[in-house]
PDB file of N, CA, C and O in Angstrom:
ATOM      1  N   MET A   1       5.691  -9.341  -7.666  1.00  0.00           N
ATOM      2  CA  MET A   1       4.659  -9.387  -6.496  1.00  0.00           C
ATOM      3  C   MET A   1       2.843  -9.559  -6.401  1.00  0.00           C
ATOM      4  O   MET A   1       2.086  -8.787  -6.990  1.00  0.00           O
ATOM      5  N   ASN A   2       2.575 -10.224  -5.911  1.00  0.00           N
ATOM      6  CA  ASN A   2       1.037 -10.743  -5.811  1.00  0.00           C
ATOM      7  C   ASN A   2       0.196  -9.989  -5.277  1.00  0.00           C
ATOM      8  O   ASN A   2       0.221  -9.785  -4.063  1.00  0.00           O
ATOM      9  N   THR A   3      -0.818  -9.367  -6.183  1.00  0.00           N
ATOM     10  CA  THR A   3      -2.142  -8.293  -5.696  1.00  0.00           C
ATOM     11  C   THR A   3      -3.384  -8.819  -5.674  1.00  0.00           C
ATOM     12  O   THR A   3      -3.582  -9.965  -6.077  1.00  0.00           O
ATOM     13  N   ILE A   4      -4.322  -8.071  -5.220  1.00  0.00           N
ATOM     14  CA  ILE A   4      -5.874  -8.278  -5.224  1.00  0.00           C
ATOM     15  C   ILE A   4      -6.265  -7.748  -5.430  1.00  0.00           C
ATOM     16  O   ILE A   4      -5.872  -6.762  -4.808  1.00  0.00           O
ATOM     17  N   LYS A   5      -7.550  -7.334  -6.470  1.00  0.00           N
ATOM     18  CA  LYS A   5      -7.656  -7.007  -7.062  1.00  0.00           C
ATOM     19  C   LYS A   5      -9.424  -6.266  -6.314  1.00  0.00           C
ATOM     20  O   LYS A   5     -10.401  -7.000  -6.162  1.00  0.00           O
ATOM     21  N   VAL A   6      -9.431  -5.296  -6.090  1.00  0.00           N
ATOM     22  CA  VAL A   6     -10.660  -4.698  -4.899  1.00  0.00           C
ATOM     23  C   VAL A   6     -11.667  -3.484  -6.174  1.00  0.00           C
ATOM     24  O   VAL A   6     -11.039  -2.854  -7.026  1.00  0.00           O
ATOM     25  N   THR A   7     -13.216  -3.372  -6.052  1.00  0.00           N
ATOM     26  CA  THR A   7     -13.865  -1.949  -6.795  1.00  0.00           C
ATOM     27  C   THR A   7     -13.832  -0.900  -5.456  1.00  0.00           C
ATOM     28  O   THR A   7     -14.101  -1.213  -4.296  1.00  0.00           O
ATOM     29  N   VAL A   8     -13.485   0.234  -5.884  1.00  0.00           N
ATOM     30  CA  VAL A   8     -14.184   1.425  -4.713  1.00  0.00           C
ATOM     31  C   VAL A   8     -14.756   2.180  -5.560  1.00  0.00           C
ATOM     32  O   VAL A   8     -14.471   2.603  -6.680  1.00  0.00           O
ATOM     33  N   ASN A   9     -15.779   2.304  -4.708  1.00  0.00           N
ATOM     34  CA  ASN A   9     -17.054   3.338  -5.133  1.00  0.00           C
ATOM     35  C   ASN A   9     -17.099   4.109  -4.287  1.00  0.00           C
ATOM     36  O   ASN A   9     -17.395   3.694  -3.166  1.00  0.00           O
ATOM     37  N   CYS A  10     -16.759   5.880  -4.532  1.00  0.00           N
ATOM     38  CA  CYS A  10     -16.676   6.983  -3.892  1.00  0.00           C
ATOM     39  C   CYS A  10     -18.162   7.232  -3.856  1.00  0.00           C
ATOM     40  O   CYS A  10     -18.989   6.598  -4.511  1.00  0.00           O
ATOM     41  N   HIS A  11     -18.398   8.151  -3.081  1.00  0.00           N
ATOM     42  CA  HIS A  11     -20.094   8.608  -3.556  1.00  0.00           C
ATOM     43  C   HIS A  11     -20.065   9.980  -2.430  1.00  0.00           C
ATOM     44  O   HIS A  11     -19.711  10.063  -1.253  1.00  0.00           O
ATOM     45  N   GLY A  12     -20.486  10.744  -3.179  1.00  0.00           N
ATOM     46  CA  GLY A  12     -19.765  12.185  -2.982  1.00  0.00           C
ATOM     47  C   GLY A  12     -18.895  12.583  -2.666  1.00  0.00           C
ATOM     48  O   GLY A  12     -19.065  13.713  -2.207  1.00  0.00           O
ATOM     49  N   LEU A  13     -17.596  12.146  -2.640  1.00  0.00           N
ATOM     50  CA  LEU A  13     -16.709  12.691  -2.073  1.00  0.00           C
ATOM     51  C   LEU A  13     -15.502  13.598  -2.211  1.00  0.00           C
ATOM     52  O   LEU A  13     -14.753  13.942  -1.297  1.00  0.00           O
ATOM     53  N   ILE A  14     -15.416  13.976  -3.654  1.00  0.00           N
ATOM     54  CA  ILE A  14     -14.472  14.466  -4.797  1.00  0.00           C
ATOM     55  C   ILE A  14     -15.268  15.903  -4.411  1.00  0.00           C
ATOM     56  O   ILE A  14     -14.615  16.832  -3.936  1.00  0.00           O
ATOM     57  N   GLN A  15     -16.607  16.019  -4.625  1.00  0.00           N
ATOM     58  CA  GLN A  15     -16.656  17.333  -3.755  1.00  0.00           C
ATOM     59  C   GLN A  15     -16.533  18.250  -2.489  1.00  0.00           C
ATOM     60  O   GLN A  15     -16.429  19.461  -2.294  1.00  0.00           O
ATOM     61  N   ILE A  16     -16.598  16.989  -1.631  1.00  0.00           N
ATOM     62  CA  ILE A  16     -16.274  18.020  -0.387  1.00  0.00           C
ATOM     63  C   ILE A  16     -14.944  18.341  -0.244  1.00  0.00           C
ATOM     64  O   ILE A  16     -14.467  19.421   0.103  1.00  0.00           O
ATOM     65  N   ILE A  17     -14.291  17.150  -0.586  1.00  0.00           N
ATOM     66  CA  ILE A  17     -12.645  17.329  -0.755  1.00  0.00           C
ATOM     67  C   ILE A  17     -11.801  18.505  -1.553  1.00  0.00           C
ATOM     68  O   ILE A  17     -11.998  18.698  -2.752  1.00  0.00           O
ATOM     69  N   ASN A  18     -11.118  19.055  -1.008  1.00  0.00           N
ATOM     70  CA  ASN A  18     -10.718  20.552  -1.860  1.00  0.00           C
ATOM     71  C   ASN A  18      -9.810  20.005  -3.008  1.00  0.00           C
ATOM     72  O   ASN A  18     -10.055  20.547  -4.085  1.00  0.00           O
ATOM     73  N   GLU A  19      -8.790  19.033  -3.044  1.00  0.00           N
ATOM     74  CA  GLU A  19      -8.084  19.196  -3.648  1.00  0.00           C
ATOM     75  C   GLU A  19      -7.671  17.551  -4.318  1.00  0.00           C
ATOM     76  O   GLU A  19      -6.477  17.254  -4.353  1.00  0.00           O
ATOM     77  N   PRO A  20      -8.394  16.853  -4.671  1.00  0.00           N
ATOM     78  CA  PRO A  20      -8.646  15.448  -4.900  1.00  0.00           C
ATOM     79  C   PRO A  20      -7.723  14.770  -5.477  1.00  0.00           C
ATOM     80  O   PRO A  20      -7.695  14.896  -6.701  1.00  0.00           O
ATOM     81  N   SER A  21      -6.570  13.751  -4.777  1.00  0.00           N
ATOM     82  CA  SER A  21      -5.616  13.217  -5.126  1.00  0.00           C
ATOM     83  C   SER A  21      -5.587  12.117  -6.436  1.00  0.00           C
ATOM     84  O   SER A  21      -6.195  11.053  -6.327  1.00  0.00           O
ATOM     85  N   PRO A  22      -4.848  12.448  -7.659  1.00  0.00           N
ATOM     86  CA  PRO A  22      -5.434  12.091  -9.108  1.00  0.00           C
ATOM     87  C   PRO A  22      -5.540  10.135  -8.962  1.00  0.00           C
ATOM     88  O   PRO A  22      -5.789   9.430  -9.940  1.00  0.00           O
ATOM     89  N   ASN A  23      -5.303   9.605  -7.620  1.00  0.00           N
ATOM     90  CA  ASN A  23      -5.849   8.402  -7.177  1.00  0.00           C
ATOM     91  C   ASN A  23      -7.157   8.581  -7.408  1.00  0.00           C
ATOM     92  O   ASN A  23      -7.745   8.078  -8.365  1.00  0.00           O
ATOM     93  N   LEU A  24      -7.592   9.182  -6.695  1.00  0.00           N
ATOM     94  CA  LEU A  24      -9.125   9.222  -6.293  1.00  0.00           C
ATOM     95  C   LEU A  24     -10.061  10.093  -7.351  1.00  0.00           C
ATOM     96  O   LEU A  24     -11.283   9.978  -7.443  1.00  0.00           O
ATOM     97  N   LEU A  25      -9.391  10.815  -7.977  1.00  0.00           N
ATOM     98  CA  LEU A  25     -10.336  11.089  -9.190  1.00  0.00           C
ATOM     99  C   LEU A  25     -10.188  10.329 -10.640  1.00  0.00           C
ATOM    100  O   LEU A  25     -10.780  10.477 -11.709  1.00  0.00           O
ATOM    101  N   GLY A  26      -8.665   9.057 -10.011  1.00  0.00           N
ATOM    102  CA  GLY A  26      -9.376   7.799 -11.163  1.00  0.00           C
ATOM    103  C   GLY A  26      -9.822   7.040 -11.205  1.00  0.00           C
ATOM    104  O   GLY A  26      -9.794   6.129 -12.032  1.00  0.00           O
ATOM    105  N   LEU A  27     -10.660   7.260  -9.858  1.00  0.00           N
ATOM    106  CA  LEU A  27     -11.596   6.288  -9.571  1.00  0.00           C
ATOM    107  C   LEU A  27     -12.724   5.912 -10.551  1.00  0.00           C
ATOM    108  O   LEU A  27     -12.946   4.798 -11.025  1.00  0.00           O
ATOM    109  N   LYS A  28     -13.519   7.279 -10.800  1.00  0.00           N
ATOM    110  CA  LYS A  28     -14.261   7.898 -11.685  1.00  0.00           C
ATOM    111  C   LYS A  28     -14.491   7.096 -12.549  1.00  0.00           C
ATOM    112  O   LYS A  28     -15.650   6.929 -12.929  1.00  0.00           O
ATOM    113  N   SER A  29     -12.993   6.089 -13.314  1.00  0.00           N
ATOM    114  CA  SER A  29     -13.243   5.824 -14.561  1.00  0.00           C
ATOM    115  C   SER A  29     -13.373   4.586 -14.431  1.00  0.00           C
ATOM    116  O   SER A  29     -14.302   3.988 -14.974  1.00  0.00           O
ATOM    117  N   ASN A  30     -12.430   3.966 -13.662  1.00  0.00           N
ATOM    118  CA  ASN A  30     -11.851   2.634 -12.918  1.00  0.00           C
ATOM    119  C   ASN A  30     -12.162   2.855 -11.480  1.00  0.00           C
ATOM    120  O   ASN A  30     -11.755   3.894 -10.961  1.00  0.00           O
ATOM    121  N   PRO A  31     -12.612   2.280 -11.012  1.00  0.00           N
ATOM    122  CA  PRO A  31     -13.390   1.471 -10.360  1.00  0.00           C
ATOM    123  C   PRO A  31     -12.429   0.309  -9.128  1.00  0.00           C
ATOM    124  O   PRO A  31     -12.250   0.069  -7.934  1.00  0.00           O
ATOM    125  N   THR A  32     -12.055  -0.097 -10.525  1.00  0.00           N
ATOM    126  CA  THR A  32     -11.394  -1.463  -9.679  1.00  0.00           C
ATOM    127  C   THR A  32      -9.774  -1.538  -9.339  1.00  0.00           C
ATOM    128  O   THR A  32      -9.510  -0.941 -10.383  1.00  0.00           O
ATOM    129  N   LEU A  33      -9.050  -1.664  -9.018  1.00  0.00           N
ATOM    130  CA  LEU A  33      -7.657  -1.610  -8.441  1.00  0.00           C
ATOM    131  C   LEU A  33      -7.149  -2.758  -8.013  1.00  0.00           C
ATOM    132  O   LEU A  33      -7.835  -3.684  -7.581  1.00  0.00           O
ATOM    133  N   SER A  34      -5.574  -2.760  -8.135  1.00  0.00           N
ATOM    134  CA  SER A  34      -5.022  -3.901  -7.612  1.00  0.00           C
ATOM    135  C   SER A  34      -4.393  -3.514  -6.198  1.00  0.00           C
ATOM    136  O   SER A  34      -4.079  -2.342  -5.990  1.00  0.00           O
ATOM    137  N   VAL A  35      -4.216  -4.454  -5.268  1.00  0.00           N
ATOM    138  CA  VAL A  35      -3.675  -3.324  -3.778  1.00  0.00           C
ATOM    139  C   VAL A  35      -3.307  -4.966  -3.619  1.00  0.00           C
ATOM    140  O   VAL A  35      -3.770  -6.004  -4.091  1.00  0.00           O
ATOM    141  N   GLU A  36      -1.696  -4.453  -2.250  1.00  0.00           N
ATOM    142  CA  GLU A  36      -1.507  -5.837  -1.483  1.00  0.00           C
ATOM    143  C   GLU A  36      -2.412  -6.609  -0.964  1.00  0.00           C
ATOM    144  O   GLU A  36      -3.301  -6.275  -0.182  1.00  0.00           O
ATOM    145  N   PRO A  37      -2.244  -7.413  -1.297  1.00  0.00           N
ATOM    146  CA  PRO A  37      -2.457  -9.124  -0.054  1.00  0.00           C
ATOM    147  C   PRO A  37      -2.313  -8.471   1.449  1.00  0.00           C
ATOM    148  O   PRO A  37      -1.209  -8.164   1.898  1.00  0.00           O
ATOM    149  N   GLY A  38      -3.687  -8.267   2.275  1.00  0.00           N
ATOM    150  CA  GLY A  38      -3.735  -7.634   3.363  1.00  0.00           C
ATOM    151  C   GLY A  38      -3.602  -6.285   3.938  1.00  0.00           C
ATOM    152  O   GLY A  38      -3.220  -6.001   5.073  1.00  0.00           O
ATOM    153  N   ILE A  39      -3.983  -5.476   2.969  1.00  0.00           N
ATOM    154  CA  ILE A  39      -4.441  -4.149   3.284  1.00  0.00           C
ATOM    155  C   ILE A  39      -5.806  -4.423   3.809  1.00  0.00           C
ATOM    156  O   ILE A  39      -6.689  -5.270   3.678  1.00  0.00           O
ATOM    157  N   THR A  40      -5.484  -2.866   4.732  1.00  0.00           N
ATOM    158  CA  THR A  40      -6.877  -2.959   5.112  1.00  0.00           C
ATOM    159  C   THR A  40      -7.735  -1.396   4.946  1.00  0.00           C
ATOM    160  O   THR A  40      -7.054  -0.433   4.594  1.00  0.00           O
ATOM    161  N   VAL A  41      -8.996  -1.224   5.171  1.00  0.00           N
ATOM    162  CA  VAL A  41      -9.687  -0.145   5.129  1.00  0.00           C
ATOM    163  C   VAL A  41      -9.273   0.920   4.556  1.00  0.00           C
ATOM    164  O   VAL A  41      -9.386   1.464   3.457  1.00  0.00           O
ATOM    165  N   LYS A  42      -8.687   1.130   5.694  1.00  0.00           N
ATOM    166  CA  LYS A  42      -8.003   2.204   6.468  1.00  0.00           C
ATOM    167  C   LYS A  42      -7.068   2.720   5.403  1.00  0.00           C
ATOM    168  O   LYS A  42      -7.231   3.797   4.829  1.00  0.00           O
ATOM    169  N   ARG A  43      -6.168   1.958   5.197  1.00  0.00           N
ATOM    170  CA  ARG A  43      -5.051   1.694   4.782  1.00  0.00           C
ATOM    171  C   ARG A  43      -5.358   2.037   2.736  1.00  0.00           C
ATOM    172  O   ARG A  43      -4.737   2.971   2.227  1.00  0.00           O
ATOM    173  N   LEU A  44      -5.980   1.479   2.166  1.00  0.00           N
ATOM    174  CA  LEU A  44      -6.131   1.920   1.069  1.00  0.00           C
ATOM    175  C   LEU A  44      -7.014   3.069   0.871  1.00  0.00           C
ATOM    176  O   LEU A  44      -6.995   3.632  -0.224  1.00  0.00           O
ATOM    177  N   LEU A  45      -8.033   3.614   2.100  1.00  0.00           N
ATOM    178  CA  LEU A  45      -8.697   4.960   1.852  1.00  0.00           C
ATOM    179  C   LEU A  45      -7.419   5.704   1.674  1.00  0.00           C
ATOM    180  O   LEU A  45      -7.146   5.990   0.508  1.00  0.00           O
ATOM    181  N   TYR A  46      -6.451   6.132   2.748  1.00  0.00           N
ATOM    182  CA  TYR A  46      -4.819   6.575   2.867  1.00  0.00           C
ATOM    183  C   TYR A  46      -4.620   6.512   1.591  1.00  0.00           C
ATOM    184  O   TYR A  46      -4.629   7.574   0.968  1.00  0.00           O
ATOM    185  N   GLU A  47      -4.394   5.269   0.887  1.00  0.00           N
ATOM    186  CA  GLU A  47      -3.097   5.173  -0.333  1.00  0.00           C
ATOM    187  C   GLU A  47      -4.209   6.379  -2.064  1.00  0.00           C
ATOM    188  O   GLU A  47      -3.730   6.914  -3.063  1.00  0.00           O
ATOM    189  N   ILE A  48      -5.366   6.310  -1.676  1.00  0.00           N
ATOM    190  CA  ILE A  48      -6.495   6.570  -2.649  1.00  0.00           C
ATOM    191  C   ILE A  48      -6.573   8.314  -2.416  1.00  0.00           C
ATOM    192  O   ILE A  48      -7.141   9.101  -3.172  1.00  0.00           O
ATOM    193  N   GLY A  49      -5.870   8.634  -1.217  1.00  0.00           N
ATOM    194  CA  GLY A  49      -6.201  10.167  -1.058  1.00  0.00           C
ATOM    195  C   GLY A  49      -7.329  10.375  -0.516  1.00  0.00           C
ATOM    196  O   GLY A  49      -7.980  11.291  -1.018  1.00  0.00           O
ATOM    197  N   ILE A  50      -7.932   9.652   0.626  1.00  0.00           N
ATOM    198  CA  ILE A  50      -9.277  10.504   1.307  1.00  0.00           C
ATOM    199  C   ILE A  50      -8.851  10.990   2.521  1.00  0.00           C
ATOM    200  O   ILE A  50      -8.966  10.074   3.335  1.00  0.00           O
ATOM    201  N   PRO A  51      -8.574  11.623   2.853  1.00  0.00           N
ATOM    202  CA  PRO A  51      -8.357  12.262   4.138  1.00  0.00           C
ATOM    203  C   PRO A  51      -8.572  11.391   5.459  1.00  0.00           C
ATOM    204  O   PRO A  51      -9.703  10.928   5.613  1.00  0.00           O
ATOM    205  N   GLY A  52      -7.855  11.189   6.178  1.00  0.00           N
ATOM    206  CA  GLY A  52      -8.791  10.680   7.755  1.00  0.00           C
ATOM    207  C   GLY A  52      -9.446  11.490   8.378  1.00  0.00           C
ATOM    208  O   GLY A  52     -10.105  11.105   9.344  1.00  0.00           O
ATOM    209  N   SER A  53      -9.440  12.824   7.995  1.00  0.00           N
ATOM    210  CA  SER A  53     -10.307  13.699   8.842  1.00  0.00           C
ATOM    211  C   SER A  53     -11.974  13.598   9.090  1.00  0.00           C
ATOM    212  O   SER A  53     -12.786  13.882   9.970  1.00  0.00           O
ATOM    213  N   LEU A  54     -11.953  13.005   7.733  1.00  0.00           N
ATOM    214  CA  LEU A  54     -13.143  12.689   6.981  1.00  0.00           C
ATOM    215  C   LEU A  54     -14.210  11.997   8.025  1.00  0.00           C
ATOM    216  O   LEU A  54     -13.777  11.044   8.673  1.00  0.00           O
ATOM    217  N   ASP A  55     -15.837  12.483   8.278  1.00  0.00           N
ATOM    218  CA  ASP A  55     -16.554  11.472   8.270  1.00  0.00           C
ATOM    219  C   ASP A  55     -17.218  10.913   7.937  1.00  0.00           C
ATOM    220  O   ASP A  55     -18.373  11.307   7.776  1.00  0.00           O
ATOM    221  N   LEU A  56     -16.748   9.487   7.614  1.00  0.00           N
ATOM    222  CA  LEU A  56     -16.941   8.363   6.788  1.00  0.00           C
ATOM    223  C   LEU A  56     -17.980   7.493   7.065  1.00  0.00           C
ATOM    224  O   LEU A  56     -18.456   7.345   8.191  1.00  0.00           O
ATOM    225  N   LEU A  57     -18.500   6.663   5.640  1.00  0.00           N
ATOM    226  CA  LEU A  57     -19.306   5.566   6.140  1.00  0.00           C
ATOM    227  C   LEU A  57     -18.767   4.373   5.386  1.00  0.00           C
ATOM    228  O   LEU A  57     -17.609   4.583   5.023  1.00  0.00           O
ATOM    229  N   ILE A  58     -19.010   3.757   5.202  1.00  0.00           N
ATOM    230  CA  ILE A  58     -17.991   2.451   4.730  1.00  0.00           C
ATOM    231  C   ILE A  58     -18.375   1.151   4.832  1.00  0.00           C
ATOM    232  O   ILE A  58     -18.295   0.596   5.928  1.00  0.00           O
ATOM    233  N   PHE A  59     -18.856   0.459   3.693  1.00  0.00           N
ATOM    234  CA  PHE A  59     -19.716  -0.980   3.424  1.00  0.00           C
ATOM    235  C   PHE A  59     -18.367  -1.448   2.339  1.00  0.00           C
ATOM    236  O   PHE A  59     -17.735  -1.067   1.353  1.00  0.00           O
ATOM    237  N   VAL A  60     -18.484  -2.654   3.425  1.00  0.00           N
ATOM    238  CA  VAL A  60     -17.833  -3.888   2.239  1.00  0.00           C
ATOM    239  C   VAL A  60     -18.938  -4.964   1.960  1.00  0.00           C
ATOM    240  O   VAL A  60     -19.793  -5.364   2.751  1.00  0.00           O
ATOM    241  N   ASP A  61     -18.726  -5.352   0.624  1.00  0.00           N
ATOM    242  CA  ASP A  61     -19.956  -6.189  -0.064  1.00  0.00           C
ATOM    243  C   ASP A  61     -21.546  -6.042   0.846  1.00  0.00           C
ATOM    244  O   ASP A  61     -22.286  -6.814   1.455  1.00  0.00           O
ATOM    245  N   GLY A  62     -21.526  -4.814   0.562  1.00  0.00           N
ATOM    246  CA  GLY A  62     -23.009  -4.317   0.824  1.00  0.00           C
ATOM    247  C   GLY A  62     -23.135  -4.325   2.748  1.00  0.00           C
ATOM    248  O   GLY A  62     -24.052  -3.883   3.441  1.00  0.00           O
ATOM    249  N   GLN A  63     -21.990  -4.922   3.127  1.00  0.00           N
ATOM    250  CA  GLN A  63     -22.228  -4.638   4.877  1.00  0.00           C
ATOM    251  C   GLN A  63     -21.475  -3.573   5.593  1.00  0.00           C
ATOM    252  O   GLN A  63     -20.421  -3.216   5.067  1.00  0.00           O
ATOM    253  N   PRO A  64     -21.858  -2.980   6.761  1.00  0.00           N
ATOM    254  CA  PRO A  64     -20.899  -1.559   6.811  1.00  0.00           C
ATOM    255  C   PRO A  64     -19.646  -2.818   8.029  1.00  0.00           C
ATOM    256  O   PRO A  64     -19.472  -3.689   8.881  1.00  0.00           O
ATOM    257  N   SER A  65     -19.282  -2.045   7.270  1.00  0.00           N
ATOM    258  CA  SER A  65     -17.705  -2.372   7.968  1.00  0.00           C
ATOM    259  C   SER A  65     -16.321  -1.243   8.823  1.00  0.00           C
ATOM    260  O   SER A  65     -16.225  -0.027   8.989  1.00  0.00           O
ATOM    261  N   ARG A  66     -15.724  -2.054   9.071  1.00  0.00           N
ATOM    262  CA  ARG A  66     -14.472  -1.537  10.236  1.00  0.00           C
ATOM    263  C   ARG A  66     -13.408  -1.156   9.548  1.00  0.00           C
ATOM    264  O   ARG A  66     -12.984  -1.717   8.538  1.00  0.00           O
ATOM    265  N   PHE A  67     -12.819   0.078  10.225  1.00  0.00           N
ATOM    266  CA  PHE A  67     -11.340   0.665   9.378  1.00  0.00           C
ATOM    267  C   PHE A  67     -10.427  -0.384   9.335  1.00  0.00           C
ATOM    268  O   PHE A  67      -9.471  -0.261   8.570  1.00  0.00           O
ATOM    269  N   ASP A  68     -10.545  -1.479  10.064  1.00  0.00           N
ATOM    270  CA  ASP A  68      -9.322  -2.275  10.324  1.00  0.00           C
ATOM    271  C   ASP A  68      -9.279  -3.732   9.270  1.00  0.00           C
ATOM    272  O   ASP A  68      -8.289  -4.428   9.044  1.00  0.00           O
ATOM    273  N   LEU A  69     -10.500  -3.892   8.803  1.00  0.00           N
ATOM    274  CA  LEU A  69     -11.027  -4.930   7.897  1.00  0.00           C
ATOM    275  C   LEU A  69     -10.313  -5.439   7.247  1.00  0.00           C
ATOM    276  O   LEU A  69     -10.025  -4.589   6.405  1.00  0.00           O
ATOM    277  N   ILE A  70      -9.537  -6.718   6.939  1.00  0.00           N
ATOM    278  CA  ILE A  70      -8.279  -6.918   6.097  1.00  0.00           C
ATOM    279  C   ILE A  70      -9.054  -6.747   4.766  1.00  0.00           C
ATOM    280  O   ILE A  70     -10.222  -6.553   5.101  1.00  0.00           O
ATOM    281  N   LEU A  71      -8.988  -6.732   3.832  1.00  0.00           N
ATOM    282  CA  LEU A  71      -9.721  -6.674   2.381  1.00  0.00           C
ATOM    283  C   LEU A  71      -8.999  -7.827   1.961  1.00  0.00           C
ATOM    284  O   LEU A  71      -7.828  -8.155   2.147  1.00  0.00           O
ATOM    285  N   GLU A  72     -10.252  -8.558   1.153  1.00  0.00           N
ATOM    286  CA  GLU A  72      -9.677  -9.958   0.134  1.00  0.00           C
ATOM    287  C   GLU A  72     -10.021 -10.086  -1.415  1.00  0.00           C
ATOM    288  O   GLU A  72     -11.169  -9.682  -1.604  1.00  0.00           O
ATOM    289  N   ASP A  73      -9.617 -10.367  -2.179  1.00  0.00           N
ATOM    290  CA  ASP A  73      -9.684 -10.874  -3.371  1.00  0.00           C
ATOM    291  C   ASP A  73     -11.550 -10.289  -4.156  1.00  0.00           C
ATOM    292  O   ASP A  73     -12.562 -10.880  -3.780  1.00  0.00           O
ATOM    293  N   GLY A  74     -11.619  -9.273  -5.061  1.00  0.00           N
ATOM    294  CA  GLY A  74     -13.660  -9.327  -5.414  1.00  0.00           C
ATOM    295  C   GLY A  74     -14.159  -8.307  -4.795  1.00  0.00           C
ATOM    296  O   GLY A  74     -15.000  -7.543  -5.269  1.00  0.00           O
ATOM    297  N   MET A  75     -13.415  -8.207  -3.141  1.00  0.00           N
ATOM    298  CA  MET A  75     -14.542  -6.852  -2.565  1.00  0.00           C
ATOM    299  C   MET A  75     -14.995  -5.728  -2.962  1.00  0.00           C
ATOM    300  O   MET A  75     -14.108  -5.121  -3.562  1.00  0.00           O
ATOM    301  N   ARG A  76     -15.950  -5.166  -2.913  1.00  0.00           N
ATOM    302  CA  ARG A  76     -17.081  -4.160  -3.265  1.00  0.00           C
ATOM    303  C   ARG A  76     -16.881  -2.602  -2.413  1.00  0.00           C
ATOM    304  O   ARG A  76     -17.921  -1.987  -2.178  1.00  0.00           O
ATOM    305  N   ILE A  77     -15.844  -2.121  -2.061  1.00  0.00           N
ATOM    306  CA  ILE A  77     -15.960  -0.591  -1.024  1.00  0.00           C
ATOM    307  C   ILE A  77     -17.119   0.131  -1.594  1.00  0.00           C
ATOM    308  O   ILE A  77     -16.826  -0.157  -2.755  1.00  0.00           O
ATOM    309  N   ASP A  78     -17.788   0.568  -1.676  1.00  0.00           N
ATOM    310  CA  ASP A  78     -18.542   1.732  -0.458  1.00  0.00           C
ATOM    311  C   ASP A  78     -17.952   3.135   0.380  1.00  0.00           C
ATOM    312  O   ASP A  78     -17.850   3.263   1.600  1.00  0.00           O
ATOM    313  N   VAL A  79     -17.676   3.921  -0.466  1.00  0.00           N
ATOM    314  CA  VAL A  79     -17.658   5.137   1.212  1.00  0.00           C
ATOM    315  C   VAL A  79     -18.401   5.777   0.321  1.00  0.00           C
ATOM    316  O   VAL A  79     -18.772   5.764  -0.853  1.00  0.00           O
ATOM    317  N   PHE A  80     -18.525   6.699   1.968  1.00  0.00           N
ATOM    318  CA  PHE A  80     -19.991   7.218   1.801  1.00  0.00           C
ATOM    319  C   PHE A  80     -19.315   8.522   2.705  1.00  0.00           C
ATOM    320  O   PHE A  80     -18.759   8.044   3.693  1.00  0.00           O
ATOM    321  N   SER A  81     -19.192  10.019   2.669  1.00  0.00           N
ATOM    322  CA  SER A  81     -18.845  11.168   3.643  1.00  0.00           C
ATOM    323  C   SER A  81     -20.421  10.927   3.908  1.00  0.00           C
ATOM    324  O   SER A  81     -21.417  10.698   3.223  1.00  0.00           O
ATOM    325  N   LEU A  82     -20.163  11.071   5.025  1.00  0.00           N
ATOM    326  CA  LEU A  82     -21.715  11.596   6.353  1.00  0.00           C
ATOM    327  C   LEU A  82     -21.886  13.344   5.965  1.00  0.00           C
ATOM    328  O   LEU A  82     -21.038  14.213   6.162  1.00  0.00           O
ATOM    329  N   ALA A  83     -23.101  13.491   5.431  1.00  0.00           N
ATOM    330  CA  ALA A  83     -23.380  14.804   5.195  1.00  0.00           C
ATOM    331  C   ALA A  83     -23.736  15.692   6.427  1.00  0.00           C
ATOM    332  O   ALA A  83     -24.387  15.346   7.412  1.00  0.00           O
ATOM    333  N   ALA A  84     -22.944  17.415   6.061  1.00  0.00           N
ATOM    334  CA  ALA A  84     -23.371  18.044   8.183  1.00  0.00           C
ATOM    335  C   ALA A  84     -24.128  18.857   7.481  1.00  0.00           C
ATOM    336  O   ALA A  84     -23.741  19.099   6.337  1.00  0.00           O
ATOM    337  N   GLY A  85     -25.056  19.324   7.834  1.00  0.00           N
ATOM    338  CA  GLY A  85     -25.870  20.315   8.023  1.00  0.00           C
ATOM    339  C   GLY A  85     -26.705  20.592   9.097  1.00  0.00           C
ATOM    340  O   GLY A  85     -26.679  19.946  10.144  1.00  0.00           O
ATOM    341  N   GLY A  86     -27.474  21.566   8.869  1.00  0.00           N
ATOM    342  CA  GLY A  86     -28.161  22.178   9.939  1.00  0.00           C
ATOM    343  C   GLY A  86     -29.714  22.579  10.033  1.00  0.00           C
ATOM    344  O   GLY A  86     -30.154  23.112  11.052  1.00  0.00           O
TER     345      GLY A  86
END
């Protein structure tokens, strides 16, 4: 099966997720993942265990991204949680 490699950096997510998945925890030591071609940002986030209920800001290769963006080999994904406060 062909795969592509993407790099995922999560900023502040592990601290706000009650029970981080092993996939999410593993990104700290190895942020490069092999994934299926045609995967979207939304599907990637699901597969690494980031809940869809979180308010997130996503950048791909330094640019704001949509959740339906189809990832390509070598892309860098930065995921930020939006801080709640008052």
